[in-house]
N, C-alpha and C positions, 0 to 999 in steps of 0.2 A: 562677446562672448562665443566661443568656439561653436560650428554645426554641432558636432555632438554633442556639448554641453545645454546644447538648447534642446536636443531631441530627445538629452537623457531628463532634462528640468519636463519636458510635455507628458513623455512617458509616464516619470512621478506622478503629476496632476493625474492620468489618466487611471493610475494605478490604485492613488488614495479613494477615489473617486467608483471604482470595478469592485474593491475591497473590502467595502461596507458592507454588502450581503453575508461574507466567512464571517465578516465582525460581529452582522446578528448573529448567523447560527452560534460560531463559539461561546455567544451571552446565554444563547438557550441552552445548548446546550450545558453548558456548567449549572444550571438549576437542575440540572440530573446527577450529571457524576460530579462524583465525589473527587479535586483531586488529579493527578493523572493526567495534568496540565499538556506532557510529553506526547501522551496518545493521539491526545484532541489538537493538536497540531499538527505532526503527522499526517492526520486522518484528512485536514483541511490540504494539506501538502497534494495527497494522492489525490483528491480531488480536481485542483488544481491542475497538476503533471499526467493526468489522463491515466495515471496508475495505478490497477491494485494494488491489493493490501493483505499480507498474511499476519496476526498480529497472535501470537504465542505466549502462555503464559497459565498457571493450573487452575480449574475448576474454580469460580464465584468471582473473582477476578472482576467481575463489571463490562467483558470483551464483548461478551451479548447485546448485553444491553447499550454500550456506546455505540456500535454499528445501528443498533432501531433508532436511536435519538438521532443518529445522522441520517439516517434516512426520514424519518419522522420531522425531522426539521426543515427537507426539502420536498419541495411539492411534486411529487412525481413517484414512479413507482415501483414501488418494494417489493420484494419474496425473499422469505428464508427457507434454505433448504438444508434441514439436521441428515447429516453423511452419519449411515450406520453402515453395520461390516454388510449387509443384504439388499443394499442400497445397489440400482442395474443402472447403466449409461440413459438406457429409454426413459428412466424418471426423473431424471435431470435436463436433457433435451428435445424429448418428445419422441416421439413415436408415428407408423403408420399404421392409422385403423381402415380394417374392410370392410364395403359397406355391401352386406348381399345383394341390396335392393337393383341396385344398377352395377354391383362389381366392379366398381372401383376401391383405391386404397386413398385416402385422403390423410391429408397430416392432422394431427395432435398436435398442438407445439407444447413443450415444458416449461419448466417455472424458468427458466434462465433467459426466456424470452421479456427482461424485466430492464429499468435503469440502475437499479440499487440491486446487486445481490448478498444476501449474507450466507455463508458457505460456514455454514455451524460444526465445529468440529471435523473440519475436513480430513483426516488424518486417520478418522475410524473408519471409513470407504477403503476398501482394496483401489490396487494401482487401474487396474478398469475405469472405474469411475472415474477416481482423479484426473486422469489422461481424456477422458469426456469432455472438463473444461479447458484445453487447448486451446483447442480451435476458436472456443468463445473468445480467451484473454488476449489470443498471439492475432486473428486475422479479425474478430468483431461479426462474426458469421457462425451459422448453426448449416449443418449439412444434415438434412435428413432421405434417406432413400438416395432420390437423385436430384431432390431438388436444395438449393443455399438459399439459407436466407442472411439479409443484413440485420447486425440488431443496432436499434436505433442507440443515438448518444444524448447524453451523456451514460455510458455502458460501465460499471465498474462493479467490481469482483472481492468484496473484504472476506476473507476467510478466516474463523480461530483454531487454531489448534491448541492441543496440550502438550507437554513437552514428551518426546516419542517415547522417554522410560516409562511412563505410563501403560497400563492394561490396556492391551485389545488397541494398542496406533499400530499403526502403520506408515512407515518414513514416506514422504513426497519422493517424487523421482524430480532426479537435478532438473531435467529440461522443462517441469513444470515451476519447480522454483524459482529458477531462472525469470519466469515471466512476472514475479511480481514486482514493483520497483522495490516498496519498502516492507521488511520485516520488522516490526515492533515488538520487542519484551515487553509484559505487564508486569510490574513487580508490585510485590505487596504495599496496601497504605503506610502512612505514618502514623503515629497512634493517635495524634490528632485529627484527622482525614478519617480516621476508623471512628471516632467520636461521634465525627458528622453523619458520617453513613450510619450507625446506628437513631440518631436522631431524624434524620430525613426518612431513611427507609423501613424502618421498624411498624410494618404496622399490616394487617390483613388483606386490605382493599388493595387495586391496583395502584404504586407507590409515587408513579410520575407518568403527567403530560407534559406533550410538548407540542408550540404551534407551527407550522412550517413558515419560515421566514425567507424560506429563499425561492426563486424557480429557477429551472432547467435551464433556461435562456440566460441566467445569471451568471453561470456556471461557464457556457461555451463563450461568451464576450470577454468573461475574464481568461479563459484560456486563449483569446485572442490577442489579449494584454501583454498576458505572459510571454508570447512570442517574441514581442519586441524589446524587452528587457535586456541590458544594456551588460555584456560578456567582453571582459579585457580579455586581450591576445593572451597575457600572463596567467589569470584564472584559467582559461582552454586548457595549457601548459602545466597548471596544477594540476588540474582535473585527470589529465592523460599520465602525468607520472603517476600517482595515486593508483591508478588501476593498473599501468605495467608495474608497478612492485608489487602486486599483489601476485602476479607472475613470475616473474625476474625480481626479489630484492634484494640478491646482491649487488645489484647497480646503484644502490642507496646506503649499500652496509647498513641492512637492516637486519638484526640479529633474530632472525628467525629462519635459519639455515636448518631442513631438513622436517618444519610443522608445517609447508601448502605443499596439498596433491593437485591441485588443480586452483588455480589463480580466476577472476572477473573475466567475465569474458566483454566481447562490445559493448552490450546492452545498459552493459553495468557507467560506462562514461555515457552513453546516451539520460543515461535517467538521473546521475548522478548531476548532467547537469541541467535538465530540466527541476528539478527539486530543489536544488542552490535557488535557480528562477523561484519558482513557489516559496521559499524560504524568503528570500526580495519582497516579492509582491504582497506577502503577508506582516513585515514590518515597514509596510508601504514606500519603500525604495524602487526606482525604474531601474537600479543597477545592486550587480550583484557585485558580495566581498568575500574576500576568502575566509571567514568565521564562518558565513554561508553553507559554503561547503566543506566544512570541517566537522560544522554542527549536525547535518545529515550526513557524513557520509558513511557514519558504521552503520547506519539502518537502509543503505542502500547496498552495502557490501558483506554486510556479516553471512548473509543466506548464497552467496557467491561462492566465498572463500573454503574451501574444501578443506579442510588439515587431513594432514597424515595419522597410523596408527601412531607412532614416536611423538606426536603432538597430545593425543589422547591419552596413553599414558604418562606423558607427564602433564596432565588434567593442565592443558592449553586448549582455549577454545579459539573458535573462530574471531571471539570478540578481540580475545587477547592478542591474536597477531593483526587486526586492524587496528587496533589505537598503537602498535608498535612502528606501525608506518606510516603514520598519521604524527608520529610523536618523531619521525628522521626524515622525511621526506619535506624539505624547504617550503615555507608559503611565502607566495610573492609579498 
């Protein structure tokens, strides 16, 4: 066996060992969430890849419940922040409080100082509040007055939003949207799943409880293993080709001329690589295959491809553009 093959085998054994807490967490969450397998899987990807997630869907599809279940399954701090039109940045990050006894200002930390943050209905708050999250999401720190505070790892923002056509919503700034590793679309359950929801949840008391089956240290150890997962040069080139195709689709003769206003940023390349590694990890492999990239690409790219007015007139969405790119860029 070659040195690379031995290393991959060793990493694979480590992956199987360190993925067990994630499998336990998934099993526990399935006791609460009916169906929505893709949502649950992608939440594990974000947890592993140290990337924030934006979850979009109409009200009532268990977006908030799914995030709360994730937080309940991890033995760590959790804060739910309900975004409303009258929310202020200080309500999120904290502020300085004046103490007349000694004439000093002291820092009162806001709810953002936690490990898992649920930013519920994030697009119901104005841009100033949404922008207050930027420093925390990207730099993993918060500045209050003249002091800067590091946020403890793991730090994860899971934001839910209603479709922007809904009454009383504000579009998120592009700079903030790009900070999210994944954008997940939650759809209606099937008929069989709807019946399970009826049987499981139609009661007047609290409908679910969960045990914490994972420690923060499990997440940090798994991330160390994730960094070691092997990814071949051909797959790296495939990732770069996919991202470049969002900026210049003509290079691969992709039939989306005039549909893309802005392509994906280099952050998409980084997140697509990390997300593909996370998919391999959850599958118990120490190496990435092209299908890992292809499966996760829509969730990484859909919010980074800005379509033109012509595309909107033709009722073409970013998902349609990404699908065309995945169909035309050669898979190694």
